[in-house]
N, C-alpha and C positions, 0 to 999 in steps of 0.2 A: 407518315400515319404508326408509322413506327416509336414516334416522342410522344404521340397521347397511344396505345397502350405503351407503353414503360410508365408513364405517369398513375394511369390505372390502375398497372398490377402494382404498383407504388403504395396504392391505395392499402392493399388488401391485410398489411399490420396491424391500421385502422378497422376498418372497417370487421375483420374476419374476431373482433371481440363485442359485436352486436348478435351474435344471433347464440355464441355460449353466453350471455348476459338474460338473454328473454327466455332460455331453455329452462336454465338456473332459476329462473323467477318463477315461471311454469312450474318448475317441480317444488320449486318449496309452496306454492300457494297450491300445488295438489294433496304436498303432504297435510297442511294445515288445514284442507276442505275436506280432511279424506271422510271424512262423518256426517259433515252437516249438507256439503255438496250445495253452499253459497255462492258460492263462487267461477262457477262453470265457464258461466258467459264471458266474463274479463279472461280467465284459464286460457279458454279457446283463442280468442284475440290475439294474446301471445304469441300465439305455437303458429301463427298466423303471420304475426315480424318475425318471429325468429326464420320463419320456412323463407320469406320475402330476402333477410337478413341475411342467412345462409346462402342463398343462390348469388347473392351480388357477392357475397366472400369467394364463393367457388368460380366467379366466372374471372375477379381483380386476382387472384389464386393464379388461375389458368392462364392469363395474360403476364406475371408477374415471372410465372416459370417461362413462356417463351420468348420473351426478350432479357429474360437479365444472366440469360445462359445457363441455366441449373440443366442437368441430370435426370433423365428419366427416370429412372432408375434414385435416385437421390429424393425424387419426391413422389413418387408414385404411390406411393402408401400412404401420405399423408392427403392427397388428393384422392381417394378411391374413399376413405374413411370421411373424409368431408363429403364430399356428395351419395353419400348413405344418411349419411348424420340429416343433409335437409331434407330428404326422400322423408324418413322415421320421423321428423320432426312433421314434416306434409303429412305420413299416417295418421299421427296424431290432434293433428288440425281436424281431422275430416274424421278423428270418431267418437270428440269429441261434441261434435256436429250434434244436434238433436235429431233434424233432418235429415242425417246419412242412411241413403238407401244400399248403400254397398255393405253386403254380406257378408261377404269375406273377413275386409278389416271390420265391420261390428263382431265377430266370435274371438277375435283377438282383446286380450284383459287389457284393464290400458297400466296397467299396474306396470306389464309385461316389456309396453313401450317401452315407460318412463325408466326402467332400468335399464333397455338398450343406449335410450338416448341419454344416460348420465355414463354408462363403459365407452361411448364414442365420444365422446368429449372429450371425456379424460383421454381418453390414447388418439382422438386427431391432435388433441393441444400437445400434446408429448410428440407425434412427431413432427410435429410444426415446431416446436423447440429447439428441439435434436437438427433439424437441418441448421435453422436460423443460429443454435448456438454446438453446438455439436451434441454426441449421445451421449457422452459423458460430463451433458453440464450437472445433474442436479447430484451424478453422483462425485464428482472433483473433488468438492472442499473435504473430501473424507477422508482421514486416517488412511495411515495401508494396511494396517490391521481391519481393520474392516473392511473396507478392499477385498482385503484375501478370503477375510473369510465369505464376501458372496458371494466368489469364484471370477472376480476381476481384475480386468488388466492391471499393473501395477509397476509405475515408472516412478524407479528410485533416483532423486534430485543425486547432481554428480557434482562433487566441489571442483572447483581447481586453485589445487593447493603447490601453491609458489613463493619461495621464498628467495633470499640477498645468494641461496647457495648454490643457490638448481633452478631458475628460471632461463637459464642459457640453455641448457641439456634438457628441458623438458620439449616435447613434441607439439606442433602447434597448433593441428590440426585433433591428433586424442588428448593434448591436456586441455586444451586451451575453449578449442569454438565445437567440437563434440561434446563436451558441458553444457555451452551458452543451448544449443541447438536441443539438445536432451530433456535438459530443463525446461526452457519455452517454448517450443514447439511441434514437443515429439509428441507428443498427446491425442495432435490432430493427424498429424503423419506418419506413419511407422505401417506397419507389414501387416494392422489386422484394421487399423481405420486409415486406408489412402486415400485422403479429400483431398477432392483435385488430380487424386490420381498420386498423390510424390509423395512417396517415402524419404524421410531425410534423417533414421537410423543407420543408414548402410552409408560407405565407396559408395557401389552401384546407382542406388537412390538416386542417390548429388547426380550423380551422371546425369543420368537417365532424365530427369525433367519429372514435369508432372504432364497433366493433358494439355495445356497449354505450351508444352516443347518444352525446352534447356532455358534453365533456371540460372546458368551462370556459363557467363562470356567470360574466357579466358585474359586477367590481369586486366579486366574490364567493368567494375565495381557497376558505372554505372550505366553499364545499360545490362548489366548482368539483376532478376527479378527479384533471385534471396534477396539483393543488399536494398535496393529500388522500394520494393514492396514494404521494408523497414522505415523507411522516410518519408512516405509518403504519412497525410494528418488522416490522423488518429479517426477519424467521422468518414472518412474514403474508404466506401466497400470492395475496395482492392487491398485496403489498409491489413498488416501481419504484422502479429499477432492481431485478428478482431480482437475491438474494443476492450470487451469482459473479458480479454484472458486477460494477467501478467506477463507486463510488456517489457522490449529488452531495457537496459539500460543507455544510459551512451554511452558508457567507456565497450557494451560489450555491442552497441552494433557499430564500431569503431574498430574493436579486433575482425570482426564480420566483413569489414568494407578492405578494412587490410589485409585479410587472405586472403580474397577476392584479387587482389586488383595483385598477390604476386606467386599467384599461377595458381591458385587453391590446393595450395602442397597438404600429400595427403602421411609424407612423413617427416619431413621437412624438420631439423629445433631449429625454434627459436635465437639459439647464439647463427647457428648456419643460415637463418635467414639476414643475420641485420641488422632484427628490429630491436628499434631502441629500447630501453627498460622502464621510461617513461609509460608506457601503452599499458602497462601488467602489476605495476605496483598497487592499486588499489586492491590486489590480491594477495599482496603479501601481507602477512599476519600484521595484526594492527600494533602497533606498540601502547604498550600501558602512560592512560593519558594522567598526568598528575594532577589536574581536575577531576578527578571523577574518580570515584568511592569505584571500588573494585568489586564490586555487586553490582546487580540490574538491577532496575525496577520498570516499575509500568509507565506506559505513555501517562502523560498530564490531558482531561479532557479537555475539551480544546474549547469549551464556555469557561472553565476557571482561568486557565490561559489568558482568554479574552478581558473576564473579570478583571485579573489585575492589572491590567496595560489600561483598562477604563480607568483604571482610578489614577493613572497618570505613572507607571511604574514601565522601566523598560525593560522585556522577559523575550530573548531567545534562548533556541538548542544549544546547546556548548558543540556537537558537531553532526553528522545527517547518523552516525554511527551510534547514536546517545541518546536517551533522555531524558537527559539531565541537561537543568535550567539553569541559566547566569542570567540571576532577576540583578539591576540595576536600578538606585532613585535617582540617576541625573539629571530627569526631567521633575523630579519633586524634592526641591531643597526644603520645605516645608515639613517632609516624616517625621514625626515624630513617635515615641512609643508607645500612644497609642492608637496608630496608626499599622502593628505591626500583624495588626490581627489580616488586613488585606492578605498577607500572604497566604492564610490556612491555607485554604482550595491547595494551593502546588506542594506543598509544605515538607511533602516525600522528596519532590524529584527536583529541588535547588543545591541545585552545590558548588555558587558561582554566587555570593552577594554583597551588593557593594550599599552599603549604607552611608558611603563618606560625603562631607558636607553636609548633611540634615541635621535636625532639631534633640539626636537622642541622648540620654543621659547613663549614667550606669546601670540603671533601674532593665537596659536593654539587655544584657549578658543571663538575666532568668530565661527570659523569652526566648535566646537566641540557641539556650542551651536546649531547644526543643523541635528544633529541627536537623533530624540525624542524621541528613549524607551532606549535608557542610565540609567543603575541601578551605574552600578559600575565602578569606574574612576582609570587607576594606571596610573601616570604621571612622580613617583620616577624618585629618581638621573638623575633628566634632571637642566636646564638652568633655570625655570622657577620662578619669582617672585611674579606668580599672580597681576597683576598690570594691566590685561584684564578679573581675572574670574569675574566680573560682569556678563559677557558676559553670563555665565554657565545659567542663574537667565530661561530661557527657558526648561531649561531639569527637567521638572515637575515628573519623576521617578527618581531621580539621588539621593542613601540611603552614597553612600559611597564615598570619597574624598580617593587619595592615594597619598600627595606631599612627603614621604619622602625624604631627602637629596637631596633638591630642596636649591633653594637659596629665597623662597618663604620669603617674607618680610612681616613684623607684621602689619604695616601699613594696610596690605589691609586684616585682618583676620576680620574685621564688614562685608568688601562687601559677607565672605559664609552665614551670614544673611538672605540676599534675593536672594539662592537657595531657593523653599519652601518647598522641604520634605528632602532636606538634612541630611544626621541625625549621619552621623559617619565622622570624617578629620581627618588623619593621617600626625603628622606637625614633627615627629621625624629629630633630625638634619636637623633642617633648623634654621632660625633670628629670628623664634618665642621664645621669653622666657616666665617662665611657671607662672613668678606670672601673665604675660599678662594675658593668661588662666582665673588662677585664679580670675583678673579681670573682668572677662565676665562670672560669673560664670551663672547670670542668664541666661547663652540662651542654645539652647533644644540640640543644639549640640553637642558631646560628640567629642572633641578636644581630641587628644592619641599621647602626644610626647613622649613615650616610654625611653628609657635609667633607665628600670626597676631594681632596688635594691629585691635579697629574703634578708626576715630576716635572722637575726645571728638563729643558735638554739643549744644546744648544744649539738646533736652530730658531729656537725661539729669538735667537737674540739679534736674528740677521734683518734686516732695514729693508723696505724694497724701492 
């Protein structure tokens, strides 16, 4: 019997949309027909079905409440407004009946019923959404300045600020665990909104636990619901945070587990607990990436990326922290100058471009000059001579240029000086002689001609 109640109760989120749809349809038809009164009969039938589906929604909602363990205080307003909405829908049905003999109902203007139902379905829907998604579901995305103006409680994001110098002296709870809980959990579990009777922004609240008891078993994360709920499947109803909320990262979940397994210390430092540095390195300042411009760029539209991939080019993000892309023609050796247009949808995001081993000509330099954020450019194993290489002077972020195994002419060597931030050029197996590079030693650009030879050492003569 309990299983049947639970199954029927879980139909509530599906059924509850039926009366809302019927009522909105009825109100719209009434507004459209308020002068001619041609559709009174079908409108009456609409409200009949609205009432029937509302009764079913009330029944399944009640079964969900009794079988899923909701506290009555959390659902009572939603329950009563749902019942009142059902009654008003039924009264509207009676009021529209031509043969209705109930004088009390006939005296009430139809417009009053309509206004009442519009208010009620809005209120009931809001209360239902608050139960499912939290009371701040609608306003949560608003900027803190707007929330403050509306008188709403604000939770400022806390930053985990660690580096090579301070990570061992940082307090594990105060500087690491507390910011994680603050950023991902406190919006639902604070003193004003004790969801599940659980408060996570104080030491006392964490140790006290919630309506189901303590959430921490010292030194045992496997038995501590503070941790075990984080690793449940995201669709599991007990998974935390709820699936529509911002989730903890794998690194954050690991830190929560580590904290619990070490006895949930509130005062100990990371060094005092002898925790490995690797646990915290994700929060260290990111070192500058030679392959990425020192400016931000918007993320490339997924449709644009897929369009380039469909043409046969390889596209991937350079790192998870960056929106810049690495593009390669490794799978498209027939790429030529006319195919350059394929890159247009993502031209702002390309930082590393590999056109090595393709059919490009010197005309490509003018086209490459339109890619504003190129830092690494690979043009090896092509027929380029460098005759138009001066057109790369527009590329202010270009640092590395690979022209290995091309027909690059040493007469064009001086043109490289005009590329503003170029640092390294690979010219192995080209028409550039080592003497020409040595004679140009004053240049800030490192010219790599390859063909290195290792010095002979004594052990090379040993015969085994």
